[in-house]
KELO-307673 format. One record per residue (C-alpha): residue number from 1; residue in one letter; x, y, z. Coordinates in steps of 0.25 Angstrom, whole numbers, plus 5000, padded with zeros to 4 digits. Layout:
BEGIN
<pt NUM,"A",<X,Y,Z>>
...
This chain:
BEGIN
<pt 1,"X",<5000,5000,5000>>
<pt 2,"X",<5006,5013,4997>>
<pt 3,"X",<5008,5025,5007>>
<pt 4,"X",<4997,5033,5001>>
<pt 5,"X",<4987,5021,5002>>
<pt 6,"X",<4991,5020,5017>>
<pt 7,"X",<4989,5034,5020>>
<pt 8,"X",<4975,5034,5013>>
<pt 9,"X",<4971,5022,5021>>
<pt 10,"X",<4975,5028,5034>>
<pt 11,"X",<4968,5041,5030>>
<pt 12,"X",<4955,5032,5026>>
<pt 13,"X",<4955,5024,5039>>
<pt 14,"X",<4955,5038,5047>>
<pt 15,"X",<4945,5045,5038>>
<pt 16,"X",<4935,5033,5038>>
<pt 17,"X",<4937,5030,5053>>
<pt 18,"X",<4923,5033,5060>>
<pt 19,"X",<4928,5033,5074>>
<pt 20,"X",<4938,5045,5072>>
<pt 21,"X",<4932,5059,5074>>
<pt 22,"X",<4935,5070,5063>>
<pt 23,"X",<4945,5076,5071>>
<pt 24,"X",<4953,5063,5073>>
<pt 25,"X",<4952,5060,5058>>
<pt 26,"X",<4958,5074,5055>>
<pt 27,"X",<4969,5072,5064>>
<pt 28,"X",<4973,5059,5059>>
<pt 29,"X",<4972,5063,5045>>
<pt 30,"X",<4981,5075,5047>>
<pt 31,"X",<4990,5065,5053>>
<pt 32,"X",<4989,5056,5041>>
<pt 33,"X",<4992,5068,5032>>
<pt 34,"X",<5005,5071,5040>>
<pt 35,"X",<5009,5056,5039>>
<pt 36,"X",<5007,5057,5024>>
<pt 37,"X",<5015,5070,5023>>
<pt 38,"X",<5026,5063,5031>>
<pt 39,"X",<5026,5051,5022>>
<pt 40,"X",<5027,5060,5009>>
<pt 41,"X",<5041,5064,5014>>
<pt 42,"X",<5047,5050,5015>>
<pt 43,"X",<5058,5046,5005>>
<pt 44,"X",<5057,5033,4998>>
<pt 45,"X",<5065,5025,5006>>
<pt 46,"X",<5056,5028,5018>>
<pt 47,"X",<5043,5024,5012>>
<pt 48,"X",<5042,5010,5015>>
<pt 49,"X",<5044,5014,5031>>
<pt 50,"X",<5033,5024,5028>>
<pt 51,"X",<5024,5014,5022>>
<pt 52,"X",<5026,5005,5034>>
<pt 53,"X",<5022,5017,5043>>
<pt 54,"X",<5010,5021,5035>>
<pt 55,"X",<5005,5006,5036>>
<pt 56,"X",<5006,5006,5051>>
<pt 57,"X",<4999,5019,5052>>
<pt 58,"X",<4988,5013,5043>>
<pt 59,"X",<4988,5000,5052>>
<pt 60,"X",<4987,5009,5065>>
<pt 61,"X",<4977,5018,5059>>
<pt 62,"X",<4968,5005,5054>>
<pt 63,"X",<4970,4997,5067>>
<pt 64,"X",<4967,5010,5075>>
<pt 65,"X",<4954,5014,5068>>
<pt 66,"X",<4948,5000,5068>>
<pt 67,"X",<4935,4999,5076>>
<pt 68,"X",<4940,4987,5083>>
<pt 69,"X",<4955,4990,5087>>
<pt 70,"X",<4965,4980,5088>>
<pt 71,"X",<4976,4986,5098>>
<pt 72,"X",<4986,4975,5093>>
<pt 73,"X",<4986,4980,5079>>
<pt 74,"X",<4987,4994,5083>>
<pt 75,"X",<4999,4991,5092>>
<pt 76,"X",<5006,4983,5081>>
<pt 77,"X",<5003,4994,5070>>
<pt 78,"X",<5009,5004,5080>>
<pt 79,"X",<5022,4995,5082>>
<pt 80,"X",<5023,4994,5067>>
<pt 81,"X",<5022,5008,5065>>
<pt 82,"X",<5031,5011,5076>>
<pt 83,"X",<5042,5002,5070>>
<pt 84,"X",<5040,5009,5056>>
<pt 85,"X",<5041,5023,5062>>
<pt 86,"X",<5054,5021,5070>>
<pt 87,"X",<5063,5022,5057>>
<pt 88,"X",<5056,5036,5054>>
<pt 89,"X",<5058,5042,5068>>
<pt 90,"X",<5071,5048,5063>>
<pt 91,"X",<5070,5050,5048>>
<pt 92,"X",<5054,5055,5048>>
<pt 93,"X",<5051,5060,5061>>
<pt 94,"X",<5038,5067,5054>>
<pt 95,"X",<5032,5054,5049>>
<pt 96,"X",<5034,5048,5063>>
<pt 97,"X",<5028,5059,5070>>
<pt 98,"X",<5016,5059,5061>>
<pt 99,"X",<5014,5044,5062>>
<pt 100,"X",<5016,5045,5078>>
<pt 101,"X",<5005,5057,5078>>
<pt 102,"X",<4996,5049,5070>>
<pt 103,"X",<4997,5036,5079>>
<pt 104,"X",<4995,5046,5091>>
<pt 105,"X",<4983,5052,5085>>
<pt 106,"X",<4976,5039,5084>>
<pt 107,"X",<4980,5034,5097>>
<pt 108,"X",<4975,5048,5103>>
<pt 109,"X",<4962,5045,5096>>
<pt 110,"X",<4961,5032,5104>>
<pt 111,"X",<4963,5025,5092>>
């Protein structure tokens, strides 16, 4: 799946979720826009790693927004995301910050 497809799927999950308030949807959409901007600045050599990060963000979003949540799957997705992001901490601090903010926003919403 291409990076753009993954980001569109995340956007669709957020937009279609019936239990998020409009303000929550706007907050998450703004963070997703920041994520898109950060991903645009990556060089070709880092695209595979960025793809992994995007897949884990999608998995966390999907699992967090399910009507019946499975905490173990959320935990596994967060562990995978953490592992994928570690390499970016020094070279792409903006990307790491946006991903962290996105996860914190979901957590802060009780998701």
